[in-house]
C-alpha positions as a printed NumPy array, in Angstrom:
array([[ -49.242, -142.626,   37.462],
       [ -52.421, -140.82 ,   38.495],
       [ -54.114, -138.715,   35.838],
       [ -54.771, -135.081,   36.766],
       [ -57.385, -132.58 ,   35.632],
       [ -57.265, -128.796,   35.629],
       [ -60.354, -127.394,   37.342],
       [ -61.409, -123.776,   37.676],
       [ -62.776, -122.913,   41.114],
       [ -64.733, -119.741,   41.86 ],
       [ -64.609, -118.28 ,   45.361],
       [ -67.859, -116.306,   45.845],
       [ -66.345, -114.203,   48.64 ],
       [ -63.975, -112.603,   46.119],
       [ -65.706, -113.291,   42.816],
       [ -62.343, -114.53 ,   41.533],
       [ -61.532, -117.854,   39.927],
       [ -58.507, -120.037,   40.555],
       [ -57.062, -122.979,   38.637],
       [ -56.043, -126.203,   40.396],
       [ -54.508, -129.428,   39.094],
       [ -56.198, -132.306,   40.915],
       [ -55.589, -136.072,   40.591],
       [ -58.746, -137.74 ,   39.303],
       [ -58.552, -140.334,   42.105],
       [ -58.685, -137.635,   44.813],
       [ -61.858, -137.58 ,   46.869],
       [ -63.986, -134.482,   46.711],
       [ -63.504, -134.225,   50.49 ],
       [ -59.704, -134.124,   50.277],
       [ -59.735, -131.71 ,   47.337],
       [ -62.172, -129.406,   49.141],
       [ -59.911, -129.224,   52.213],
       [ -56.834, -128.614,   50.045],
       [ -58.495, -125.903,   47.931],
       [ -60.164, -124.203,   50.915],
       [ -56.87 , -124.074,   52.822],
       [ -54.985, -122.589,   49.861],
       [ -57.657, -119.966,   49.211],
       [ -57.896, -119.158,   52.908],
       [ -54.175, -118.34 ,   52.891],
       [ -54.311, -116.467,   49.599],
       [ -57.462, -114.465,   50.364],
       [ -57.191, -114.324,   54.164],
       [ -58.919, -110.931,   54.425],
       [ -61.976, -112.165,   52.458],
       [ -62.216, -115.897,   53.195],
       [ -61.392, -118.111,   56.166],
       [ -62.049, -121.81 ,   55.947],
       [ -64.247, -123.335,   58.642],
       [ -63.793, -126.932,   57.573],
       [ -67.384, -127.004,   56.355],
       [ -66.727, -125.94 ,   52.769],
       [ -67.991, -127.938,   49.807],
       [ -67.363, -128.063,   46.074],
       [ -70.319, -127.547,   43.768],
       [ -70.857, -127.494,   40.024],
       [ -70.783, -123.849,   39.019],
       [ -73.497, -124.129,   36.353],
       [ -76.097, -125.922,   38.499],
       [ -74.98 , -125.324,   42.092],
       [ -75.197, -129.063,   42.805],
       [ -72.902, -129.922,   45.72 ],
       [ -70.583, -132.839,   44.989],
       [ -70.676, -135.809,   47.358],
       [ -67.596, -135.705,   49.627],
       [ -67.151, -139.497,   49.388],
       [ -66.786, -139.563,   45.599],
       [ -63.78 , -138.811,   43.397],
       [ -63.242, -136.487,   40.48 ],
       [ -63.246, -139.549,   38.221],
       [ -66.677, -140.57 ,   39.576],
       [ -68.08 , -137.268,   38.276],
       [ -66.265, -137.49 ,   34.925],
       [ -64.649, -134.149,   35.673],
       [ -62.367, -133.115,   32.812],
       [ -59.932, -130.263,   32.131],
       [ -61.616, -126.863,   32.324],
       [ -64.453, -128.016,   34.587],
       [ -65.921, -125.07 ,   36.512],
       [ -66.54 , -125.542,   40.226],
       [ -67.685, -123.328,   43.082],
       [ -66.298, -123.395,   46.632],
       [ -69.306, -123.009,   48.954]])
């Protein structure tokens, strides 16, 4: 069974944060699409996904490589990300 982590994602367009359970083997690319689509539906008046979104570390702003996984970055429960 795939291990999952709970990540906290901030959407700058709203200033709100959202929690997501993500399998550690998921690529950053797939997670970005999933998260962007959910937030686009939830916050449709403030955010519309263009397919060019990225996930970044909230504390440094470093954009995560789309070809890596959450496990590659040692992302653990409570990790804070930014959808850019």
